[in-house]
C-alpha positions as CSV (number, residue, x, y, z in Angstrom):
1,M,5.3,12.5,-15.6
2,I,2.1,12.9,-13.6
3,M,0.1,11.2,-16.3
4,A,2.8,8.5,-16.8
5,A,2.8,7.8,-13.1
6,Y,-1.0,7.5,-13.0
7,L,-1.0,5.1,-16.0
8,A,1.7,3.0,-14.4
9,G,-0.3,2.9,-11.2
10,S,-3.4,1.8,-13.1
11,V,-1.9,-1.5,-14.0
12,S,-3.4,-3.8,-11.3
13,S,-0.7,-6.3,-10.4
14,A,-3.1,-8.2,-8.2
15,V,-5.6,-8.8,-10.9
16,L,-3.0,-9.7,-13.5
17,V,-1.0,-12.1,-11.2
18,C,-4.2,-13.8,-10.3
19,R,-5.2,-14.2,-13.9
20,I,-1.8,-15.6,-14.9
21,R,-1.8,-18.0,-12.0
22,R,-5.5,-18.9,-12.5
23,L,-6.6,-17.7,-9.1
24,P,-9.9,-16.1,-8.2
25,D,-10.3,-12.4,-8.9
26,P,-9.0,-10.6,-5.8
27,R,-11.8,-7.9,-6.2
28,T,-14.5,-10.5,-5.5
29,E,-12.7,-12.9,-3.1
30,G,-11.3,-12.5,0.4
31,S,-11.5,-8.9,1.5
32,G,-12.2,-7.7,-2.0
33,N,-9.1,-5.5,-2.0
34,P,-6.8,-6.1,-5.0
35,G,-3.6,-6.0,-3.1
36,A,-0.8,-8.2,-1.8
37,T,-2.4,-9.1,1.5
38,N,-5.6,-10.3,-0.1
39,V,-3.7,-12.2,-2.7
40,L,-1.8,-13.9,0.1
41,R,-5.1,-15.1,1.5
42,I,-6.4,-16.5,-1.8
43,G,-3.2,-17.5,-3.6
44,G,-0.3,-18.0,-1.2
45,P,3.1,-16.4,-0.5
46,F,4.6,-16.5,-4.0
47,A,1.7,-14.8,-5.7
48,A,1.5,-12.2,-2.9
49,F,5.2,-11.5,-3.3
50,M,4.8,-11.0,-7.0
51,V,2.0,-8.5,-6.4
52,L,3.9,-6.7,-3.7
53,F,7.0,-6.4,-5.9
54,F,5.2,-5.0,-8.9
55,D,3.0,-2.7,-6.8
56,M,6.1,-1.2,-5.2
57,L,7.8,-1.0,-8.6
58,K,5.0,1.0,-10.2
59,G,5.4,3.6,-7.4
60,A,9.2,3.5,-7.3
61,A,9.9,3.7,-11.1
62,P,8.0,7.0,-11.8
63,A,9.4,8.6,-8.6
64,Y,13.0,7.6,-9.3
65,L,12.8,8.7,-12.9
66,A,11.4,12.1,-11.9
67,Y,14.2,12.4,-9.4
68,L,16.8,11.7,-12.1
69,M,15.1,14.4,-14.2
70,G,15.8,16.9,-11.4
71,I,12.1,17.5,-10.6
72,S,11.7,19.4,-7.3
73,A,10.6,17.6,-4.1
74,I,7.0,19.0,-4.1
75,W,6.4,17.7,-7.6
76,L,8.0,14.4,-6.8
77,G,5.3,14.1,-4.1
78,V,2.6,14.9,-6.7
79,I,4.0,12.4,-9.1
80,A,4.1,9.7,-6.4
81,I,0.5,10.5,-5.4
82,A,-0.5,10.2,-9.1
83,A,0.9,6.6,-9.1
84,C,-1.0,5.8,-5.9
85,L,-4.2,7.3,-7.4
86,G,-3.7,5.1,-10.4
87,H,-3.6,2.1,-8.1
88,I,-6.6,3.2,-6.2
89,Y,-8.7,4.3,-9.3
90,P,-7.2,2.3,-12.2
91,V,-8.4,3.5,-15.6
92,F,-7.7,0.0,-17.0
93,F,-9.8,-1.8,-14.4
94,D,-13.1,0.2,-14.1
95,F,-11.5,2.6,-11.5
96,K,-11.8,-0.1,-8.8
97,G,-8.4,-0.6,-7.1
98,G,-6.6,-1.2,-3.9
99,K,-5.5,0.9,-0.9
100,G,-2.2,2.1,-2.5
101,V,0.0,1.1,0.5
102,A,2.7,-0.9,-1.5
103,T,2.7,1.7,-4.3
104,A,3.1,4.5,-1.8
105,F,5.9,2.7,0.0
106,G,7.5,1.9,-3.3
107,A,7.5,5.6,-4.2
108,M,9.2,6.4,-0.9
109,A,11.8,3.6,-1.3
110,P,14.1,5.5,-3.9
111,I,14.9,8.1,-1.1
112,G,17.2,5.5,0.3
113,D,17.8,1.9,1.3
114,D,17.7,2.8,4.9
115,L,14.2,4.3,4.6
116,A,12.9,1.3,2.5
117,L,14.2,-1.1,5.2
118,A,12.7,1.0,8.0
119,L,9.3,1.0,6.3
120,I,9.3,-2.7,5.5
121,G,10.6,-3.6,8.9
122,S,8.1,-1.4,10.7
123,W,5.2,-2.9,8.8
124,L,6.2,-6.5,9.4
125,L,6.9,-5.9,13.1
126,L,3.5,-4.1,13.5
127,V,1.6,-6.9,11.7
128,V,3.2,-9.5,14.0
129,I,2.5,-7.4,17.1
130,T,-1.1,-6.3,16.3
131,R,-2.2,-9.0,13.7
132,Y,-4.0,-6.1,11.8
133,S,-2.6,-5.5,8.4
134,S,-4.5,-2.3,8.1
135,L,-3.3,-0.9,11.5
136,A,0.3,-1.8,10.6
137,A,-0.1,0.2,7.3
138,I,-1.6,3.2,9.1
139,L,1.1,3.3,11.8
140,T,3.9,2.8,9.3
141,A,2.4,5.7,7.3
142,L,2.5,7.9,10.4
143,L,6.1,6.9,11.0
144,A,7.3,7.4,7.4
145,P,7.6,11.3,7.6
146,L,9.5,11.0,10.9
147,Y,11.9,8.4,9.3
148,T,12.3,10.7,6.3
149,W,13.0,13.8,8.4
150,Y,15.7,11.9,10.2
151,L,17.3,10.3,7.2
152,D,16.9,12.9,4.4
153,D,14.7,15.9,5.4
154,R,14.5,17.2,1.8
155,F,11.7,14.7,1.1
156,T,9.7,15.0,4.3
157,L,6.8,17.0,2.7
158,P,6.2,14.6,-0.3
159,V,6.4,11.6,2.1
160,A,3.9,13.3,4.4
161,M,1.6,13.8,1.4
162,L,1.8,10.1,0.6
163,S,1.2,9.2,4.2
164,T,-1.9,11.4,4.4
165,L,-3.3,9.6,1.3
166,I,-2.7,6.2,2.8
167,I,-4.5,7.2,6.1
168,I,-7.4,8.7,4.2
169,R,-7.7,5.6,2.1
170,H,-8.0,3.5,5.4
171,K,-10.8,5.5,6.9
172,D,-13.2,2.6,6.8
173,N,-10.6,0.4,8.5
174,I,-10.1,3.0,11.2
175,I,-13.8,3.0,11.9
176,R,-13.8,-0.8,12.1
177,L,-10.8,-0.8,14.4
178,A,-12.4,1.7,16.7
179,R,-15.6,-0.5,16.8
180,G,-13.5,-3.7,17.4
181,C,-14.8,-5.4,14.2
182,E,-11.8,-5.2,12.0
183,P,-10.7,-8.7,10.9
184,R,-7.3,-9.9,12.2
185,F,-4.7,-11.3,9.9
186,T,-3.3,-14.7,11.0
187,L,0.1,-16.0,10.1
188,K,-1.6,-18.5,7.7
189,G,-2.9,-15.5,5.7
190,K,-6.5,-16.0,6.6
191,L,-8.9,-13.5,8.0
192,K,-10.0,-13.9,11.6
193,H,-13.2,-12.0,12.4
194,P,-14.0,-10.8,15.9
195,K,-16.6,-12.7,17.8
196,S,-20.1,-11.8,16.9
197,N,-21.1,-11.2,20.5
198,Q,-19.0,-8.0,20.8
199,T,-20.9,-4.8,21.3
200,N,-20.1,-1.9,19.0
201,T,-20.3,1.6,20.5
């Protein structure tokens, strides 16, 4: 199941959707990250929705299948992490992948509809408030174990494992946020860079 999850995660939805819709390669356009947010920038909402759906599906499917097989919560977490590592280091795409946020949230979603709605709602609300897609993902990842503990504490540890992976993957974004040079995300899906006269400390 760990290997199957990794291989499922290695299928890059962003690259395949962009190829099918004849859009630029998301690894070389926009932010260079093959994920739904970058596809929104270069291809619009429908293409981004397709990427988001399939990225979440490749996290949800292995986790849910493992749950049906009666695999323990700790190993469910390992299987979910394997799917995320497949997305981050895809064997089919030269090991150059995305941040793994949608895949991680997809792996958490089978825990319950209430958790899935809480995660999606938190991310959307935080994007609107902060205008930083990366900050919204980091804060939602921090909230995820708390939501899980409240809704179904059996899965708090595996969710915490996934959240830790998301935060580690965003270390460069955290540095840019601290320096005030992280690009903002506008409602039109474009990147808005901070003014060049800002001083970084």
